[in-house]
ZATIGU-547505 format. One record per residue (C-alpha): y, x, z. Coordinates in pm, 1 decimal. Layout:
! ZATIGU-547505
[[Y X Z]]
...
! end
This chain:
! ZATIGU-547505
[[10204.5 9801.3 9755.2]]
[[10396.2 10087.2 9913.7]]
[[10146.6 10189.6 10184.0]]
[[10307.7 10247.6 10522.5]]
[[10057.3 10167.5 10798.1]]
[[9741.0 10343.1 10680.1]]
[[9656.4 10672.6 10516.4]]
[[9380.4 10668.5 10258.0]]
[[9197.5 10935.7 10065.6]]
[[8890.4 10961.4 9846.0]]
[[8697.4 11282.7 9885.7]]
[[8520.6 11454.9 9597.2]]
[[8187.0 11364.7 9754.6]]
[[8261.4 10990.9 9719.3]]
[[8366.1 10919.6 10077.1]]
[[8673.2 10701.1 10116.8]]
[[8865.8 10746.6 10440.6]]
[[9104.2 10492.2 10591.0]]
[[9314.7 10619.5 10882.0]]
[[9502.2 10354.0 11078.6]]
[[9843.3 10515.3 11107.1]]
[[10060.1 10345.7 11368.5]]
[[9997.1 10582.6 11659.2]]
[[10321.1 10481.0 11829.0]]
[[10174.7 10125.7 11845.5]]
[[9822.9 10245.3 11927.3]]
[[9734.2 10142.8 11570.2]]
[[9789.3 9773.7 11640.9]]
[[9692.4 9549.2 11349.6]]
[[10017.3 9416.3 11207.3]]
[[10034.4 9177.9 10913.6]]
[[10118.6 9469.7 10687.9]]
[[9832.2 9684.7 10815.5]]
[[9579.8 9407.1 10753.8]]
[[9721.0 9358.9 10405.6]]
[[9701.3 9729.9 10331.4]]
[[9344.1 9760.0 10456.2]]
[[9246.2 9459.6 10245.2]]
[[9417.2 9599.6 9935.4]]
[[9247.7 9936.5 9978.0]]
[[8902.0 9784.0 10017.6]]
[[8959.7 9560.1 9715.6]]
[[9038.3 9868.6 9506.0]]
[[8742.7 10064.3 9634.7]]
[[8500.3 9776.9 9591.9]]
[[8486.8 9835.2 9215.9]]
[[8561.4 10208.7 9221.7]]
[[8246.5 10402.2 9134.5]]
[[8408.1 10711.6 9283.6]]
[[8378.6 10557.8 9631.4]]
[[8029.3 10524.0 9774.7]]
[[8095.2 10485.7 10146.9]]
[[8397.3 10435.8 10370.8]]
[[8504.9 10574.0 10707.7]]
[[8764.8 10391.4 10918.1]]
[[8930.4 10574.6 11206.2]]
[[9262.2 10591.7 11387.9]]
[[9548.1 10837.9 11413.6]]
[[9640.3 10957.7 11761.1]]
[[9459.9 10868.3 12080.4]]
[[9365.1 10506.7 11997.5]]
[[9132.1 10363.3 11737.9]]
[[9299.3 10021.9 11736.9]]
[[9457.1 9827.1 12022.1]]
[[9416.4 9488.7 11854.2]]
[[9669.3 9260.1 11688.5]]
[[10039.1 9341.4 11705.3]]
[[10151.4 9108.8 11984.8]]
[[10518.8 9137.6 11893.0]]
[[10446.8 8937.6 11577.4]]
[[10293.4 8657.5 11784.3]]
[[10632.3 8593.5 11941.5]]
[[10776.4 8490.6 11604.1]]
[[10688.7 8128.2 11513.3]]
[[10783.8 8190.5 11149.7]]
[[10501.5 8444.5 11126.7]]
[[10225.9 8200.6 11221.5]]
[[10100.2 8140.9 10868.6]]
[[10139.1 8504.5 10750.6]]
[[9938.8 8613.3 11056.9]]
[[9669.6 8355.4 10987.5]]
[[9646.6 8432.0 10615.5]]
[[9643.2 8809.9 10652.5]]
[[9380.6 8787.8 10926.8]]
[[9168.5 8542.6 10729.4]]
[[9170.5 8772.7 10424.5]]
[[9124.7 9101.3 10610.6]]
[[8821.6 8992.8 10813.3]]
[[8642.1 8849.5 10512.0]]
[[8728.0 9147.6 10291.0]]
[[8577.9 9384.9 10543.5]]
[[8273.0 9168.8 10606.6]]
[[8201.4 9124.1 10234.4]]
[[8271.0 9484.8 10132.1]]
[[7957.9 9585.4 9936.0]]
[[7943.3 9951.5 10038.6]]
[[7856.0 10112.5 10373.2]]
[[8141.3 10132.0 10624.7]]
[[8143.6 10361.8 10927.8]]
[[8378.6 10308.2 11221.9]]
[[8470.3 10644.0 11376.5]]
[[8612.6 10511.7 11702.7]]
[[8837.8 10788.6 11830.7]]
[[8982.6 10604.6 12131.5]]
[[9061.2 10254.9 12255.7]]
[[8902.4 9973.4 12055.6]]
[[9046.8 9661.5 12215.5]]
[[9072.6 9301.1 12101.6]]
[[9097.9 9296.5 11724.3]]
[[9019.0 9668.3 11726.0]]
[[8684.7 9589.0 11887.3]]
[[8628.4 9322.8 11620.4]]
[[8711.8 9578.1 11350.8]]
[[8443.7 9809.9 11484.0]]
[[8181.7 9533.8 11496.8]]
[[8247.4 9439.2 11133.1]]
[[8156.8 9791.4 11020.1]]
[[7795.1 9879.6 10945.5]]
[[7773.2 10178.3 11180.0]]
[[7982.7 10268.2 11481.0]]
[[8012.7 10615.7 11624.3]]
[[8266.2 10708.7 11887.1]]
[[8442.3 10985.8 12072.8]]
[[8362.7 11050.7 12436.3]]
[[8714.2 10923.9 12512.3]]
[[8657.8 10584.6 12348.0]]
[[8628.5 10248.8 12518.9]]
[[8577.3 9890.7 12406.3]]
[[8712.1 9565.7 12551.2]]
[[8819.5 9209.0 12473.9]]
[[9122.8 9165.6 12702.9]]
[[9260.9 8891.2 12479.5]]
[[9029.4 8636.5 12644.0]]
[[9251.0 8661.5 12955.3]]
[[9549.1 8545.6 12747.0]]
[[9381.3 8249.5 12580.8]]
[[9262.6 8412.3 12255.1]]
[[8884.4 8391.4 12201.1]]
[[8711.1 8707.7 12073.7]]
[[8479.8 8715.3 11772.9]]
[[8143.8 8659.0 11940.5]]
[[7896.5 8635.7 11653.3]]
[[7922.1 8985.2 11496.4]]
[[7902.3 9140.7 11843.7]]
[[7597.4 8927.6 11928.4]]
[[7420.5 9051.4 11616.8]]
[[7468.7 9410.9 11732.5]]
[[7403.9 9410.7 12108.4]]
[[7231.4 9078.2 12169.9]]
[[7341.3 8740.3 12296.5]]
[[7350.6 8808.8 12669.2]]
[[7559.7 9125.5 12663.9]]
[[7792.2 8983.4 12400.2]]
[[7857.7 8680.5 12620.5]]
[[7929.5 8913.5 12912.7]]
[[8187.6 9118.1 12722.4]]
[[8353.0 8817.3 12556.0]]
[[8382.2 8616.2 12877.6]]
[[8484.8 8890.4 13118.6]]
[[8700.2 9104.4 12889.2]]
[[8569.8 9402.2 13085.4]]
[[8601.2 9752.9 12951.7]]
[[8296.3 9962.3 12864.7]]
[[8316.0 10336.3 12809.7]]
[[8152.8 10544.4 12538.0]]
[[7836.5 10611.5 12735.0]]
[[7774.5 10244.7 12811.7]]
[[7850.3 10155.3 12449.4]]
[[7579.9 10399.5 12343.3]]
[[7333.0 10274.5 12603.8]]
[[7359.9 9912.4 12485.5]]
[[7339.5 10002.4 12117.0]]
[[7698.5 9928.5 12022.9]]
[[7746.9 10283.0 11890.6]]
[[7495.0 10519.2 11735.7]]
[[7636.7 10837.9 11884.0]]
[[7897.4 10976.3 12121.3]]
[[8084.7 11285.9 12007.3]]
[[8355.5 11520.6 12122.0]]
[[8679.2 11374.7 11993.7]]
[[8761.5 11695.2 11802.4]]
[[8431.6 11667.8 11611.7]]
[[8427.2 11294.1 11545.8]]
[[8565.0 11290.4 11190.6]]
[[8343.3 11580.2 11087.8]]
[[8037.2 11399.9 11225.5]]
[[8139.7 11078.7 11050.1]]
[[8164.3 11265.9 10720.9]]
[[7820.1 11416.2 10777.6]]
[[7679.6 11068.0 10841.6]]
[[7844.6 10930.7 10528.3]]
[[7703.5 11221.1 10325.9]]
[[7358.2 11135.6 10456.7]]
[[7402.5 10772.8 10353.0]]
[[7517.4 10875.0 10005.7]]
[[7187.9 11052.0 9942.1]]
[[7058.2 10704.3 9851.5]]
[[7132.3 10552.3 9506.2]]
[[7444.1 10331.3 9491.6]]
[[7249.2 10027.1 9372.1]]
[[7012.5 10058.3 9665.5]]
[[7299.6 10078.1 9911.8]]
[[7460.0 9767.3 9763.1]]
[[7128.7 9582.5 9787.6]]
[[7082.0 9682.9 10151.7]]
[[7437.0 9571.0 10232.1]]
[[7355.0 9235.1 10078.0]]
[[7047.0 9208.0 10297.7]]
[[7259.4 9280.2 10605.8]]
[[7493.9 8994.1 10520.2]]
[[7226.1 8737.9 10441.6]]
[[6979.6 8807.0 10723.4]]
[[7183.8 8762.3 11037.2]]
[[7075.5 8409.6 11122.2]]
[[7378.3 8188.2 11129.5]]
[[7600.3 8300.3 10843.4]]
[[7930.5 8476.4 10888.7]]
[[8128.8 8207.7 10707.3]]
[[7996.4 7929.7 10928.3]]
[[8058.7 8119.7 11250.3]]
[[8391.0 8266.9 11133.2]]
[[8534.7 7928.2 11042.5]]
[[8477.3 7817.4 11399.0]]
[[8546.8 8138.6 11591.4]]
[[8850.5 8254.9 11395.8]]
[[9012.7 7989.9 11176.9]]
[[8970.5 7696.1 11412.3]]
[[9068.1 7904.8 11714.8]]
[[9374.3 8034.6 11534.0]]
[[9491.8 7688.7 11439.7]]
[[9420.7 7517.2 11770.4]]
[[9516.4 7787.7 12019.9]]
[[9768.0 8014.5 11849.5]]
[[9956.2 7723.9 11692.2]]
[[10005.7 7568.6 12035.5]]
[[10147.2 7895.8 12164.8]]
[[10384.2 7960.9 11875.0]]
[[10509.0 7612.5 11791.7]]
[[10686.1 7423.0 12073.9]]
[[10575.8 7066.4 12134.7]]
! end
């Protein structure tokens, strides 16, 4: 695939970096971007030269969520569903540590992207929100609940309210708050620390993460994402 929406690199120290690269769209997740992220992670899954991954955004936003312009095209319903289905599961099942370096707005699907990473760190300019609930699109509740607890996750998913970097740190959503100019450097330092452990150990620990979260991702995802997509988005895109 001719990559157009992300920039990727593998450093000599084994850190793979994915930069969401649609700054003019606040790095909104288009069909193509989801496909390119999925393809990159599929390659790196079996690449022994990649031990950990950092995901961040170009420009002032981390990711503003799904590309809403595509939702206005009924012919794109199934490509949107399929690319989203694949991308979320690819990220969730990726067997190596993933760090979200949240450099700015993480809204809607961008918030979901951050919660599907193993560690989140953010810039002091970052914020998190689920505004899509106001427009009839339910957020992914379960991964957020695993991170910050049931009560706070319900609050953020139901209200769609915005929380800033300091509140995100206080509630345990992010591990650290950094000056935006230092964020990528700090993310690299964190990844280097992780890579001090043997690769087999890291893979094992990732497996433990996936299997020990109570209700499994597949069971919750089928309800929260696939069923919601079919029942709510289909009604919006296909006239009765």
